[in-house]
TORKE-88015 format. One record per atom (N, C-alpha, C, O): y, x, z; residue number from 1; atom name; residue in three letters. Coordinates in steps of 0.05 Angstrom, whole numbers. Each point is the difference from the previous one (the first is absolute). Layout:
<atoms>
+--------+--------+--------+-----+-------+--------+
!      v !      u !      w ! num ! atome ! residu !
+--------+--------+--------+-----+-------+--------+
!      Y !      X !      Z ! NUM !    CA !    ALA !
...
+--------+--------+--------+-----+-------+--------+
</atoms>
This chain:
<atoms>
+--------+--------+--------+-----+-------+--------+
!      v !      u !      w ! num ! atome ! residu !
+--------+--------+--------+-----+-------+--------+
!   -688 !    467 !    229 !   1 !     N !    MET !
!    -23 !     16 !      6 !   1 !    CA !    MET !
!    -17 !    -13 !     21 !   1 !     C !    MET !
!    -25 !      3 !     -1 !   1 !     O !    MET !
!     36 !    -18 !     18 !   2 !     N !    LYS !
!    -16 !    -13 !     21 !   2 !    CA !    LYS !
!    -20 !    -20 !    -15 !   2 !     C !    LYS !
!    -23 !     -3 !      8 !   2 !     O !    LYS !
!     34 !    -10 !    -29 !   3 !     N !    PHE !
!    -19 !    -19 !    -14 !   3 !    CA !    PHE !
!    -23 !     16 !    -11 !   3 !     C !    PHE !
!    -22 !     -9 !      3 !   3 !     O !    PHE !
!     26 !     31 !    -15 !   4 !     N !    ALA !
!    -21 !     16 !    -12 !   4 !    CA !    ALA !
!    -21 !     10 !     19 !   4 !     C !    ALA !
!    -24 !     -1 !     -5 !   4 !     O !    ALA !
!     34 !     11 !     28 !   5 !     N !    THR !
!    -18 !     10 !     21 !   5 !    CA !    THR !
!    -16 !    -22 !     14 !   5 !     C !    THR !
!    -23 !      4 !      7 !   5 !     O !    THR !
!     36 !    -27 !     -4 !   6 !     N !    THR !
!    -15 !    -23 !      9 !   6 !    CA !    THR !
!    -21 !    -10 !    -19 !   6 !     C !    THR !
!    -21 !    -10 !      8 !   6 !     O !    THR !
!     25 !     13 !    -34 !   7 !     N !    SER !
!    -17 !     -9 !    -18 !   7 !    CA !    SER !
!    -25 !     16 !     -3 !   7 !     C !    SER !
!    -20 !     -9 !    -11 !   7 !     O !    SER !
!     21 !     34 !     21 !   8 !     N !    LEU !
!    -23 !     17 !      1 !   8 !    CA !    LEU !
!    -23 !    -10 !     16 !   8 !     C !    LEU !
!    -23 !      9 !     -3 !   8 !     O !    LEU !
!     28 !    -28 !     21 !   9 !     N !    ALA !
!    -20 !    -11 !     18 !   9 !    CA !    ALA !
!     -7 !    -29 !    -11 !   9 !     C !    ALA !
!    -15 !    -14 !     14 !   9 !     O !    ALA !
!     24 !      6 !    -36 !  10 !     N !    HIS !
!     -7 !    -27 !    -11 !  10 !    CA !    HIS !
!    -29 !     -2 !     -5 !  10 !     C !    HIS !
!    -13 !     20 !     -5 !  10 !     O !    HIS !
!      2 !    -44 !      6 !  11 !     N !    THR !
!    -28 !     -5 !     -5 !  11 !    CA !    THR !
!     -7 !      1 !    -30 !  11 !     C !    THR !
!    -23 !      3 !     -7 !  11 !     O !    THR !
!     43 !     -7 !    -10 !  12 !     N !    SER !
!     -6 !      2 !    -29 !  12 !    CA !    SER !
!      2 !     30 !    -10 !  12 !     C !    SER !
!     20 !     14 !      4 !  12 !     O !    SER !
!    -40 !     -7 !    -16 !  13 !     N !    GLY !
!     -1 !     26 !    -11 !  13 !    CA !    GLY !
!     23 !      6 !    -22 !  13 !     C !    GLY !
!     10 !     22 !     -3 !  13 !     O !    GLY !
!     -4 !    -43 !    -12 !  14 !     N !    ASP !
!     21 !      3 !    -20 !  14 !    CA !    ASP !
!     26 !      5 !     12 !  14 !     C !    ASP !
!     15 !     16 !    -10 !  14 !     O !    ASP !
!     -9 !    -30 !     32 !  15 !     N !    VAL !
!     25 !      4 !     15 !  15 !    CA !    VAL !
!      2 !     27 !     12 !  15 !     C !    VAL !
!     21 !     13 !     -2 !  15 !     O !    VAL !
!    -43 !     -3 !     14 !  16 !     N !    ARG !
!      0 !     28 !     10 !  16 !    CA !    ARG !
!      3 !     20 !    -22 !  16 !     C !    ARG !
!     14 !     20 !      5 !  16 !     O !    ARG !
!    -26 !    -23 !    -28 !  17 !     N !    GLN !
!      2 !     18 !    -22 !  17 !    CA !    GLN !
!     29 !      0 !    -11 !  17 !     C !    GLN !
!     10 !     21 !     -7 !  17 !     O !    GLN !
!      3 !    -42 !      6 !  18 !     N !    LYS !
!     28 !     -2 !    -10 !  18 !    CA !    LYS !
!     18 !     14 !     21 !  18 !     C !    LYS !
!     18 !     15 !     -8 !  18 !     O !    LYS !
!    -23 !    -18 !     34 !  19 !     N !    ALA !
!     16 !     12 !     19 !  19 !    CA !    ALA !
!     -5 !     31 !      0 !  19 !     C !    ALA !
!     19 !     15 !      3 !  19 !     O !    ALA !
!    -44 !     -6 !     -7 !  20 !     N !    GLU !
!     -3 !     28 !     -3 !  20 !    CA !    GLU !
!     16 !     11 !    -24 !  20 !     C !    GLU !
!     14 !     20 !      2 !  20 !     O !    GLU !
!    -18 !    -34 !    -25 !  21 !     N !    SER !
!     13 !      9 !    -23 !  21 !    CA !    SER !
!     31 !      3 !      4 !  21 !     C !    SER !
!     13 !     19 !     -9 !  21 !     O !    SER !
!     -2 !    -39 !     21 !  22 !     N !    LEU !
!     29 !     -1 !      6 !  22 !    CA !    LEU !
!      8 !     24 !     19 !  22 !     C !    LEU !
!     20 !     13 !     -6 !  22 !     O !    LEU !
!    -34 !     -8 !     26 !  23 !     N !    ILE !
!      6 !     20 !     18 !  23 !    CA !    ILE !
!     -2 !     27 !    -14 !  23 !     C !    ILE !
!     18 !     17 !      3 !  23 !     O !    ILE !
!    -40 !    -13 !    -17 !  24 !     N !    ILE !
!     -3 !     25 !    -17 !  24 !    CA !    ILE !
!     24 !      5 !    -19 !  24 !     C !    ILE !
!     10 !     22 !     -2 !  24 !     O !    ILE !
!     -2 !    -44 !    -11 !  25 !     N !    THR !
!     23 !      3 !    -18 !  25 !    CA !    THR !
!     25 !      6 !     15 !  25 !     C !    THR !
!     16 !     16 !    -10 !  25 !     O !    THR !
!    -11 !    -27 !     34 !  26 !     N !    LEU !
!     23 !      7 !     16 !  26 !    CA !    LEU !
!     -2 !     29 !      8 !  26 !     C !    LEU !
!     21 !     14 !      0 !  26 !     O !    LEU !
!    -45 !     -5 !      8 !  27 !     N !    TYR !
!     -1 !     28 !      7 !  27 !    CA !    TYR !
!      6 !     19 !    -23 !  27 !     C !    TYR !
!     11 !     22 !      4 !  27 !     O !    TYR !
!    -19 !    -29 !    -27 !  28 !     N !    GLN !
!      7 !     15 !    -23 !  28 !    CA !    GLN !
!     31 !      3 !     -5 !  28 !     C !    GLN !
!     10 !     20 !     -7 !  28 !     O !    GLN !
!      3 !    -43 !     12 !  29 !     N !    ASP !
!     28 !     -1 !     -4 !  29 !    CA !    ASP !
!     17 !     10 !     22 !  29 !     C !    ASP !
!     20 !     14 !     -5 !  29 !     O !    ASP !
!    -27 !    -19 !     30 !  30 !     N !    ILE !
!     14 !      6 !     24 !  30 !    CA !    ILE !
!     -9 !     24 !     15 !  30 !     C !    ILE !
!     15 !     18 !      8 !  30 !     O !    ILE !
!    -42 !    -17 !     -5 !  31 !     N !    GLY !
!    -12 !     23 !     13 !  31 !    CA !    GLY !
!     -6 !     -6 !     30 !  31 !     C !    GLY !
!     -8 !    -22 !      9 !  31 !     O !    GLY !
!     12 !     43 !      6 !  32 !     N !    ALA !
!     -8 !      0 !     29 !  32 !    CA !    ALA !
!     11 !    -23 !     17 !  32 !     C !    ALA !
!    -14 !     -7 !     19 !  32 !     O !    ALA !
!     37 !     -4 !    -23 !  33 !     N !    PRO !
!      8 !    -23 !     17 !  33 !    CA !    PRO !
!    -20 !    -25 !      0 !  33 !     C !    PRO !
!      0 !    -17 !     18 !  33 !     O !    PRO !
!    -16 !     16 !    -39 !  34 !     N !    VAL !
!    -19 !    -21 !      0 !  34 !    CA !    VAL !
!    -20 !      1 !     22 !  34 !     C !    VAL !
!    -10 !    -20 !     10 !  34 !     O !    VAL !
!      2 !     46 !     -4 !  35 !     N !    ARG !
!    -20 !      6 !     21 !  35 !    CA !    ARG !
!      9 !    -12 !     27 !  35 !     C !    ARG !
!    -18 !     -7 !     16 !  35 !     O !    ARG !
!     43 !      5 !    -10 !  36 !     N !    ARG !
!     10 !    -10 !     26 !  36 !    CA !    ARG !
!    -10 !    -29 !      5 !  36 !     C !    ARG !
!     -2 !     -9 !     23 !  36 !     O !    ARG !
!     -4 !     -6 !    -44 !  37 !     N !    PHE !
!     -8 !    -27 !      4 !  37 !    CA !    PHE !
!    -31 !     -4 !      3 !  37 !     C !    PHE !
!     -9 !    -22 !      5 !  37 !     O !    PHE !
!     -5 !     44 !     -6 !  38 !     N !    LEU !
!    -30 !      0 !      2 !  38 !    CA !    LEU !
!     -7 !     14 !     27 !  38 !     C !    LEU !
!     16 !     15 !     12 !  38 !     O !    LEU !
!    -40 !    -20 !     -4 !  39 !     N !    PRO !
!    -11 !     15 !     22 !  39 !    CA !    PRO !
!      1 !     29 !     -3 !  39 !     C !    PRO !
!      2 !      9 !    -23 !  39 !     O !    PRO !
!     -4 !      9 !     43 !  40 !     N !    VAL !
!     -2 !     28 !     -3 !  40 !    CA !    VAL !
!    -25 !      7 !    -15 !  40 !     C !    VAL !
!    -21 !    -11 !      4 !  40 !     O !    VAL !
!     24 !     30 !    -23 !  41 !     N !    ASP !
!    -24 !      9 !    -14 !  41 !    CA !    ASP !
!    -16 !     19 !     17 !  41 !     C !    ASP !
!      8 !     22 !      6 !  41 !     O !    ASP !
!    -31 !    -31 !      1 !  42 !     N !    GLY !
!    -19 !     15 !     15 !  42 !    CA !    GLY !
!    -27 !    -10 !     -5 !  42 !     C !    GLY !
!     -4 !    -18 !    -16 !  42 !     O !    GLY !
!    -17 !     31 !     29 !  43 !     N !    ALA !
!    -28 !     -6 !     -4 !  43 !    CA !    ALA !
!     -6 !    -28 !      6 !  43 !     C !    ALA !
!    -14 !    -13 !    -14 !  43 !     O !    ALA !
!     26 !      2 !     37 !  44 !     N !    LYS !
!     -4 !    -27 !      9 !  44 !    CA !    LYS !
!     11 !    -20 !    -21 !  44 !     C !    LYS !
!    -13 !    -20 !     -6 !  44 !     O !    LYS !
!     37 !     26 !     -5 !  45 !     N !    THR !
!     10 !    -20 !    -19 !  45 !    CA !    THR !
!    -14 !      1 !    -26 !  45 !     C !    THR !
!     -2 !    -20 !    -15 !  45 !     O !    THR !
!     -8 !     44 !      8 !  46 !     N !    ARG !
!    -15 !      2 !    -26 !  46 !    CA !    ARG !
!    -28 !    -12 !      1 !  46 !     C !    ARG !
!    -14 !      1 !    -21 !  46 !     O !    ARG !
!      6 !    -11 !     43 !  47 !     N !    LYS !
!    -25 !    -15 !      2 !  47 !    CA !    LYS !
!      4 !    -27 !    -14 !  47 !     C !    LYS !
!    -19 !    -12 !     -9 !  47 !     O !    LYS !
!     43 !      3 !      8 !  48 !     N !    ASN !
!      7 !    -26 !    -12 !  48 !    CA !    ASN !
!      2 !      7 !    -31 !  48 !     C !    ASN !
!     15 !     18 !     -8 !  48 !     O !    ASN !
!    -31 !    -31 !     -8 !  49 !     N !    VAL !
!     -2 !      4 !    -29 !  49 !    CA !    VAL !
!     28 !     -3 !    -12 !  49 !     C !    VAL !
!      8 !     18 !    -16 !  49 !     O !    VAL !
!      6 !    -37 !     21 !  50 !     N !    VAL !
!     26 !     -6 !    -12 !  50 !    CA !    VAL !
!     19 !     23 !      5 !  50 !     C !    VAL !
!     12 !     10 !    -19 !  50 !     O !    VAL !
!     -9 !     -1 !     43 !  51 !     N !    TYR !
!     18 !     23 !      7 !  51 !    CA !    TYR !
!    -11 !     25 !    -11 !  51 !     C !    TYR !
!     15 !     18 !     -8 !  51 !     O !    TYR !
!    -41 !    -14 !      8 !  52 !     N !    LYS !
!    -12 !     24 !    -13 !  52 !    CA !    LYS !
!      8 !      2 !    -29 !  52 !     C !    LYS !
!      9 !     20 !    -10 !  52 !     O !    LYS !
!    -12 !    -43 !     -4 !  53 !     N !    GLN !
!      8 !      1 !    -28 !  53 !    CA !    GLN !
!     31 !      6 !     -5 !  53 !     C !    GLN !
!      7 !     14 !    -19 !  53 !     O !    GLN !
!      8 !    -25 !     35 !  54 !     N !    LEU !
!     29 !      4 !      0 !  54 !    CA !    LEU !
!      7 !     31 !      4 !  54 !     C !    LEU !
!     15 !     12 !    -15 !  54 !     O !    LEU !
!    -27 !     -1 !     37 !  55 !     N !    PHE !
!      6 !     27 !      7 !  55 !    CA !    PHE !
!    -12 !     20 !    -20 !  55 !     C !    PHE !
!     12 !     21 !     -4 !  55 !     O !    PHE !
!    -34 !    -28 !     -9 !  56 !     N !    VAL !
!    -11 !     16 !    -20 !  56 !    CA !    VAL !
!     19 !      0 !    -26 !  56 !     C !    VAL !
!      5 !     20 !    -13 !  56 !     O !    VAL !
!      5 !    -44 !      7 !  57 !     N !    ALA !
!     19 !     -2 !    -22 !  57 !    CA !    ALA !
!     26 !     16 !      6 !  57 !     C !    ALA !
!     11 !     14 !    -17 !  57 !     O !    ALA !
!     -2 !    -18 !     40 !  58 !     N !    PHE !
!     24 !     16 !      8 !  58 !    CA !    PHE !
!     -2 !     29 !      0 !  58 !     C !    PHE !
!     19 !     15 !     -6 !  58 !     O !    PHE !
!    -44 !     -6 !     14 !  59 !     N !    ASP !
!     -7 !     30 !     -2 !  59 !    CA !    ASP !
!      2 !      8 !    -30 !  59 !     C !    ASP !
!     12 !     20 !     -7 !  59 !     O !    ASP !
!    -24 !    -36 !    -10 !  60 !     N !    GLY !
!      0 !      6 !    -29 !  60 !    CA !    GLY !
!     29 !      1 !    -13 !  60 !     C !    GLY !
!      5 !     16 !    -17 !  60 !     O !    GLY !
!     12 !    -34 !     27 !  61 !     N !    ILE !
!     26 !     -1 !     -9 !  61 !    CA !    ILE !
!     15 !     24 !      9 !  61 !     C !    ILE !
!     16 !     12 !    -16 !  61 !     O !    ILE !
!    -21 !     -3 !     40 !  62 !     N !    ASP !
!     13 !     23 !     11 !  62 !    CA !    ASP !
!     -8 !     25 !    -14 !  62 !     C !    ASP !
!     17 !     17 !     -6 !  62 !     O !    ASP !
!    -43 !    -14 !      0 !  63 !     N !    GLU !
!     -8 !     24 !    -14 !  63 !    CA !    GLU !
!     10 !      1 !    -26 !  63 !     C !    GLU !
!      8 !     21 !    -10 !  63 !     O !    GLU !
!     -7 !    -45 !     -5 !  64 !     N !    GLU !
!     12 !      0 !    -26 !  64 !    CA !    GLU !
!     30 !      8 !      0 !  64 !     C !    GLU !
!     11 !     13 !    -18 !  64 !     O !    GLU !
!      3 !    -24 !     39 !  65 !     N !    SER !
!     28 !      7 !      3 !  65 !    CA !    SER !
!      3 !     30 !      4 !  65 !     C !    SER !
!     18 !     12 !    -12 !  65 !     O !    SER !
!    -35 !      0 !     28 !  66 !     N !    ASP !
!      1 !     29 !      6 !  66 !    CA !    ASP !
!     -3 !     16 !    -23 !  66 !     C !    ASP !
!     15 !     20 !     -4 !  66 !     O !    ASP !
!    -36 !    -27 !    -14 !  67 !     N !    LYS !
!     -5 !     12 !    -25 !  67 !    CA !    LYS !
!     24 !     -2 !    -19 !  67 !     C !    LYS !
!      7 !     20 !    -12 !  67 !     O !    LYS !
!      5 !    -42 !     10 !  68 !     N !    THR !
!     22 !     -3 !    -19 !  68 !    CA !    THR !
!     25 !     17 !     10 !  68 !     C !    THR !
!     15 !     11 !    -16 !  68 !     O !    THR !
!    -12 !     -9 !     44 !  69 !     N !    MET !
!     21 !     16 !      9 !  69 !    CA !    MET !
!     -4 !     30 !     -6 !  69 !     C !    MET !
!     19 !     15 !     -6 !  69 !     O !    MET !
!    -43 !     -8 !      8 !  70 !     N !    VAL !
!     -7 !     29 !     -6 !  70 !    CA !    VAL !
!      4 !      6 !    -28 !  70 !     C !    VAL !
!     10 !     21 !     -7 !  70 !     O !    VAL !
!    -17 !    -40 !    -11 !  71 !     N !    MET !
!      4 !      2 !    -29 !  71 !    CA !    MET !
!     30 !      3 !     -8 !  71 !     C !    MET !
!      8 !     15 !    -18 !  71 !     O !    MET !
!      8 !    -31 !     34 !  72 !     N !    LYS !
!     29 !      1 !     -6 !  72 !    CA !    LYS !
!     12 !     29 !      8 !  72 !     C !    LYS !
!     20 !      8 !    -11 !  72 !     O !    LYS !
!    -31 !      4 !     29 !  73 !     N !    LEU !
!      9 !     27 !      8 !  73 !    CA !    LEU !
!     -4 !     21 !    -20 !  73 !     C !    LEU !
!     14 !     20 !     -2 !  73 !     O !    LEU !
!    -36 !    -24 !    -14 !  74 !     N !    PHE !
!     -6 !     20 !    -19 !  74 !    CA !    PHE !
!      7 !    -10 !    -28 !  74 !     C !    PHE !
!     -4 !     14 !    -19 !  74 !     O !    PHE !
+--------+--------+--------+-----+-------+--------+
</atoms>
């Protein structure tokens, strides 16, 4: 995970994009523990485009997970 988070600051856009994709995939598979390796989600952190994109993706995954859980209840 350290490799992926370090890659988020790489000068190459392709490397950053692959790191984002990897982190999002890990979040889909593992969930909340992935957030421990990233800065705290807040207004200051979301000013950084890379972290904003990650946290927006995480929010979408969480919403989808919540909807799936509700559907299973009924």
